[in-house]
C-alpha positions as a LaTeX table, in Angstrom:
\begin{tabular}{lrrr}
\hline
Residue & $x$ (\AA) & $y$ (\AA) & $z$ (\AA) \\
\hline
Met1 & 141.08 & $-146.13$ & $-156.97$ \\
Ala2 & 137.59 & $-146.50$ & $-158.43$ \\
Glu3 & 135.59 & $-149.53$ & $-157.38$ \\
Leu4 & 135.74 & $-152.46$ & $-159.80$ \\
Leu5 & 133.04 & $-154.57$ & $-158.15$ \\
Tyr6 & 129.70 & $-153.71$ & $-156.60$ \\
Thr7 & 127.42 & $-155.78$ & $-154.39$ \\
Val8 & 123.72 & $-156.07$ & $-155.19$ \\
Gln9 & 123.10 & $-153.54$ & $-152.42$ \\
Asp10 & 125.62 & $-151.12$ & $-153.98$ \\
Val11 & 123.99 & $-151.45$ & $-157.40$ \\
Ser12 & 120.52 & $-150.90$ & $-155.96$ \\
Lys13 & 121.71 & $-147.67$ & $-154.35$ \\
Leu14 & 123.39 & $-146.50$ & $-157.57$ \\
Leu15 & 120.27 & $-147.25$ & $-159.62$ \\
Lys16 & 118.01 & $-145.84$ & $-156.88$ \\
Thr17 & 115.96 & $-149.03$ & $-156.80$ \\
Asn18 & 115.70 & $-152.06$ & $-154.53$ \\
Glu19 & 117.82 & $-155.20$ & $-154.25$ \\
Thr20 & 115.01 & $-157.47$ & $-155.45$ \\
Tyr21 & 114.85 & $-155.57$ & $-158.74$ \\
Val22 & 118.63 & $-155.80$ & $-159.21$ \\
Arg23 & 118.47 & $-159.56$ & $-158.62$ \\
Lys24 & 115.72 & $-159.81$ & $-161.27$ \\
Leu25 & 117.95 & $-157.96$ & $-163.76$ \\
Ile26 & 120.76 & $-160.41$ & $-163.02$ \\
Lys27 & 118.50 & $-163.49$ & $-163.15$ \\
Lys28 & 117.07 & $-162.43$ & $-166.54$ \\
Gly29 & 120.60 & $-161.89$ & $-167.88$ \\
Leu30 & 120.11 & $-158.17$ & $-168.42$ \\
Leu31 & 122.87 & $-157.28$ & $-165.97$ \\
Lys32 & 125.97 & $-159.46$ & $-165.90$ \\
Ala33 & 127.17 & $-160.62$ & $-162.49$ \\
Met34 & 129.44 & $-163.17$ & $-160.83$ \\
Val35 & 129.60 & $-164.93$ & $-157.51$ \\
Leu36 & 132.58 & $-164.14$ & $-155.31$ \\
Gly37 & 131.25 & $-165.19$ & $-151.95$ \\
Arg38 & 128.02 & $-163.44$ & $-152.96$ \\
Leu39 & 126.78 & $-161.75$ & $-156.11$ \\
Lys40 & 129.02 & $-159.02$ & $-157.49$ \\
Val41 & 128.63 & $-156.76$ & $-160.52$ \\
Arg42 & 131.60 & $-155.29$ & $-162.33$ \\
Ala43 & 131.52 & $-151.52$ & $-162.77$ \\
Ser44 & 131.94 & $-152.08$ & $-166.51$ \\
Ala45 & 128.91 & $-154.43$ & $-166.59$ \\
Leu46 & 126.80 & $-151.77$ & $-164.89$ \\
Glu47 & 127.99 & $-149.16$ & $-167.41$ \\
Glu48 & 127.16 & $-151.53$ & $-170.30$ \\
Phe49 & 123.68 & $-152.15$ & $-168.89$ \\
Leu50 & 123.00 & $-148.41$ & $-168.55$ \\
Ala51 & 124.22 & $-147.68$ & $-172.08$ \\
Lys52 & 122.31 & $-150.59$ & $-173.65$ \\
Tyr53 & 118.97 & $-149.76$ & $-172.05$ \\
Glu54 & 119.12 & $-145.96$ & $-172.21$ \\
Gly55 & 115.86 & $-144.79$ & $-173.74$ \\
Tyr56 & 113.98 & $-147.94$ & $-172.71$ \\
Asp57 & 111.43 & $-148.64$ & $-170.00$ \\
Val58 & 112.99 & $-151.50$ & $-168.01$ \\
Thr59 & 110.45 & $-151.35$ & $-165.18$ \\
Asp60 & 109.06 & $-154.78$ & $-166.13$ \\
Val61 & 112.05 & $-157.00$ & $-166.94$ \\
Asp62 & 109.74 & $-159.34$ & $-168.90$ \\
Asn63 & 108.38 & $-156.53$ & $-171.07$ \\
Ile64 & 111.15 & $-154.08$ & $-171.98$ \\
Lys65 & 110.01 & $-151.42$ & $-174.42$ \\
Lys66 & 111.16 & $-148.19$ & $-175.98$ \\
Met67 & 110.17 & $-145.23$ & $-173.82$ \\
Glu68 & 107.27 & $-143.15$ & $-174.94$ \\
Ile69 & 107.64 & $-139.52$ & $-173.92$ \\
Ala70 & 104.33 & $-137.73$ & $-173.44$ \\
Glu71 & 104.29 & $-134.26$ & $-174.94$ \\
\hline
\end{tabular}
């Protein structure tokens, strides 16, 4: 059975980033989460986040912008 919930640590590994960044995404409301003992992210919420921000630079959660591809 596929996982339905991920911890912040799981999400950071999947996104190849760090836990602090994942917590910023959650705090800013960019990535939906819930508390079940500790923060958890539904697999569907992670998929929604990835689809919504595809093509965007989300490095700075306070300044999200469309990606500019250098030619």
